[in-house]
C-alpha positions as CSV (number, residue, x, y, z in Angstrom):
1,M,2.6,-24.7,13.2
2,A,4.9,-25.5,10.3
3,R,4.3,-23.9,7.1
4,S,3.6,-26.1,4.0
5,K,6.2,-26.4,1.2
6,S,3.9,-24.3,-1.1
7,S,3.4,-21.5,1.4
8,Q,7.0,-21.4,2.0
9,K,7.7,-21.2,-1.8
10,W,5.1,-18.4,-2.1
11,L,6.6,-16.4,0.7
12,K,10.1,-16.7,-0.7
13,E,8.8,-15.6,-4.2
14,H,6.7,-12.7,-2.5
15,F,9.6,-11.2,-0.8
16,K,12.0,-11.4,-3.8
17,D,9.4,-9.6,-5.8
18,P,10.8,-6.2,-6.7
19,F,7.5,-4.3,-6.1
20,V,7.3,-5.8,-2.7
21,Q,10.9,-4.7,-1.9
22,R,10.1,-1.2,-3.5
23,A,6.9,-0.9,-1.2
24,M,8.8,-1.6,1.9
25,K,11.5,0.9,1.0
26,E,9.0,3.7,0.0
27,G,6.5,3.2,2.8
28,Y,3.6,1.6,0.9
29,R,1.8,-1.1,2.7
30,S,1.4,-3.3,-0.4
31,R,2.7,-3.8,-3.8
32,A,-0.8,-3.0,-5.1
33,S,0.0,0.6,-4.5
34,Y,2.1,0.5,-7.7
35,K,-0.8,-0.9,-9.8
36,L,-2.9,2.1,-9.0
37,L,0.0,4.6,-9.4
38,E,0.4,3.3,-13.0
39,I,-3.3,3.4,-13.8
40,Q,-3.5,7.0,-12.3
41,Q,-0.3,8.0,-14.3
42,K,-2.2,6.7,-17.6
43,D,-5.8,7.7,-17.0
44,H,-5.7,10.4,-14.3
45,L,-8.8,9.1,-12.7
46,I,-8.2,10.5,-9.2
47,R,-8.4,14.3,-9.0
48,P,-8.3,16.8,-6.0
49,G,-11.7,17.2,-4.2
50,M,-13.3,13.9,-5.5
51,R,-15.5,11.6,-3.2
52,V,-14.0,8.3,-3.6
53,L,-15.0,4.8,-2.2
54,D,-12.2,2.4,-1.7
55,V,-13.6,-1.3,-1.5
56,G,-11.5,-4.1,-0.2
57,A,-9.1,-1.6,1.0
58,A,-6.9,-3.5,3.5
59,P,-3.9,-3.2,4.1
60,G,-4.3,0.3,2.6
61,G,-2.0,0.4,-0.4
62,W,-4.6,2.0,-2.6
63,T,-5.8,4.3,0.1
64,Q,-2.2,5.6,0.7
65,V,-2.1,6.5,-3.0
66,A,-5.5,8.2,-3.3
67,A,-5.6,10.2,-0.2
68,P,-2.9,12.9,-1.1
69,L,-4.4,13.0,-4.7
70,I,-7.9,13.9,-3.4
71,G,-6.8,16.1,-0.7
72,R,-8.7,17.6,2.1
73,K,-11.4,19.1,0.1
74,G,-12.5,15.7,-1.1
75,R,-13.6,12.7,0.9
76,L,-12.1,9.2,0.8
77,V,-13.8,6.2,2.3
78,A,-12.0,3.0,2.8
79,V,-13.8,-0.2,3.8
80,D,-12.7,-3.9,4.3
81,R,-13.8,-6.7,6.6
82,L,-10.1,-6.8,7.7
83,A,-8.9,-4.3,10.1
84,M,-6.4,-1.8,8.7
85,D,-4.2,0.9,10.2
86,P,-5.7,4.5,9.8
87,V,-4.5,6.5,6.6
88,A,-4.3,10.3,6.9
89,D,-7.3,12.2,5.5
90,A,-9.4,8.9,5.0
91,I,-12.3,7.5,6.8
92,V,-11.8,3.7,7.5
93,I,-14.8,1.5,7.9
94,C,-14.2,-2.2,9.1
95,G,-16.9,-4.6,8.0
96,D,-18.2,-6.9,5.4
97,V,-19.7,-5.0,2.4
98,Y,-22.2,-7.8,2.0
99,E,-23.7,-6.7,5.3
100,D,-26.5,-4.0,5.1
101,A,-25.0,-2.1,8.2
102,V,-21.7,-1.7,6.4
103,L,-23.2,-0.5,3.2
104,A,-25.2,2.0,5.2
105,A,-22.2,3.3,6.8
106,C,-20.5,3.7,3.5
107,R,-23.5,5.6,2.1
108,D,-23.7,7.8,5.1
109,A,-19.9,8.6,4.8
110,L,-20.4,9.8,1.2
111,P,-23.5,12.1,1.2
112,G,-24.4,13.1,-2.3
113,G,-22.8,10.0,-3.8
114,A,-19.3,9.0,-5.1
115,D,-17.4,10.3,-8.1
116,L,-15.1,7.1,-8.1
117,I,-15.6,3.7,-6.8
118,M,-12.4,1.5,-6.8
119,S,-12.1,-2.1,-5.8
120,D,-9.2,-4.3,-5.5
121,M,-11.2,-7.2,-3.9
122,A,-10.2,-10.7,-4.4
123,P,-11.6,-13.8,-2.9
124,N,-9.6,-16.2,-0.5
125,M,-8.4,-18.8,-3.1
126,S,-9.5,-22.3,-2.5
127,G,-7.4,-23.9,-5.2
128,I,-10.5,-24.9,-7.1
129,A,-10.2,-22.8,-10.4
130,S,-14.1,-22.8,-11.0
131,V,-15.0,-21.8,-7.5
132,D,-12.3,-19.2,-7.2
133,Q,-13.3,-17.7,-10.6
134,A,-17.0,-17.5,-9.6
135,R,-16.2,-15.7,-6.3
136,A,-14.0,-13.2,-8.1
137,I,-16.8,-12.3,-10.5
138,D,-19.2,-12.2,-7.6
139,L,-16.9,-9.6,-5.9
140,A,-16.6,-7.5,-9.1
141,E,-20.5,-7.6,-9.6
142,L,-20.7,-6.5,-6.0
143,A,-18.5,-3.5,-6.9
144,L,-20.8,-2.6,-9.9
145,D,-23.9,-2.9,-7.6
146,M,-22.3,-0.4,-5.5
147,A,-21.6,1.9,-8.3
148,Q,-25.2,1.6,-9.6
149,R,-26.3,2.7,-6.1
150,W,-23.9,5.7,-5.4
151,L,-22.1,7.0,-8.6
152,V,-22.9,10.3,-9.6
153,P,-23.6,11.0,-13.3
154,G,-20.2,10.9,-15.2
155,G,-18.6,8.9,-12.4
156,S,-16.0,6.1,-12.7
157,L,-15.7,2.5,-11.5
158,L,-12.3,0.6,-11.3
159,I,-12.3,-3.0,-10.4
160,K,-10.2,-6.0,-10.4
161,V,-11.3,-8.7,-12.9
162,F,-10.0,-12.3,-13.2
163,M,-10.5,-13.3,-16.9
164,G,-12.4,-16.5,-17.4
165,S,-15.9,-17.6,-16.8
166,G,-18.3,-14.7,-16.2
167,A,-16.0,-11.9,-17.4
168,E,-17.7,-11.2,-20.6
169,D,-21.1,-10.9,-19.0
170,L,-19.7,-8.5,-16.5
171,R,-18.3,-6.6,-19.4
172,R,-21.7,-6.5,-21.0
173,A,-23.2,-5.4,-17.8
174,L,-20.7,-2.4,-17.4
175,R,-21.4,-1.3,-21.1
176,R,-25.0,-0.7,-20.1
177,D,-24.1,2.0,-17.6
178,F,-20.8,3.4,-18.8
179,K,-19.7,5.0,-22.0
180,K,-16.3,3.5,-22.0
181,I,-14.3,0.7,-20.6
182,V,-10.4,0.7,-20.4
183,V,-8.5,-2.5,-19.7
184,R,-5.2,-2.2,-17.8
185,K,-2.6,-4.9,-16.9
186,P,-0.2,-2.9,-14.6
187,E,3.4,-3.9,-14.5
188,A,3.0,-4.6,-10.9
189,S,0.4,-7.3,-11.7
190,R,2.1,-10.6,-11.8
191,A,2.5,-12.0,-15.4
192,R,1.1,-15.4,-14.5
193,S,-2.0,-13.9,-12.9
194,T,-5.3,-13.6,-14.9
195,E,-6.1,-10.4,-13.3
196,Q,-6.9,-7.3,-15.0
197,Y,-8.2,-3.9,-14.0
198,W,-11.2,-2.5,-15.7
199,L,-11.9,1.2,-15.6
200,A,-15.4,2.0,-16.4
201,L,-15.7,5.6,-17.4
202,D,-18.7,8.3,-17.6
203,F,-21.5,6.7,-15.6
204,Q,-24.8,6.9,-17.5
205,G,-27.2,5.3,-15.1
206,V,-29.3,6.8,-12.3
207,A,-27.7,5.8,-9.0
208,Q,-30.7,4.1,-7.3
209,E,-30.0,5.5,-3.7
210,R,-29.5,9.1,-5.0
211,L,-32.8,8.7,-6.9
212,D,-34.5,7.4,-3.8
213,N,-33.3,10.4,-1.9
214,G,-34.7,12.8,-4.5
215,G,-31.6,14.3,-6.1
216,A,-28.0,13.9,-7.4
217,S,-24.8,15.8,-7.2
218,S,-21.6,15.7,-9.2
219,L,-18.3,17.2,-9.6
């Protein structure tokens, strides 16, 4: 099947991207690795021994960055509806996080809750701006819902946010549960993209599933 002119143009630009070329040389699965590396350099959000949930993980670029930083004394769970190759010292769950069974598998893989939940989830773009924006915000809200279920006190949430309708409502929701929100636009994020990365720090809420289980744990 022949590719459309627009897809051919995208592929040409993609493989010319310096971060794509660098990822291929350095063994990372995607250019997204460099987004997390820059955020980590600035904010030191991932530390040895942490329990981390990587949502929307495929093809595994963020998982590759996080695994050696966490080490074997911590636990890293990567989940995506798309299959991804294994990453050393990470538990990979293949399934849709909108499904209860997949959420249960994530919960069971992180007994005691998570110190950090990070999400690079983005919708499949339809080309209809209002639809794509609504879907993107819905994914960010899903990550927040997971944080409200599982984060330990003082935990952190890192999410991709596309600026536009719904973003300010999301910011207000984050402020209810976290002490501080840091906004990052990594160099590897394309300049024309409206994406930002919001790092919500110091979770103040009571994670519902830990409350239901009668206790909590933290670093």
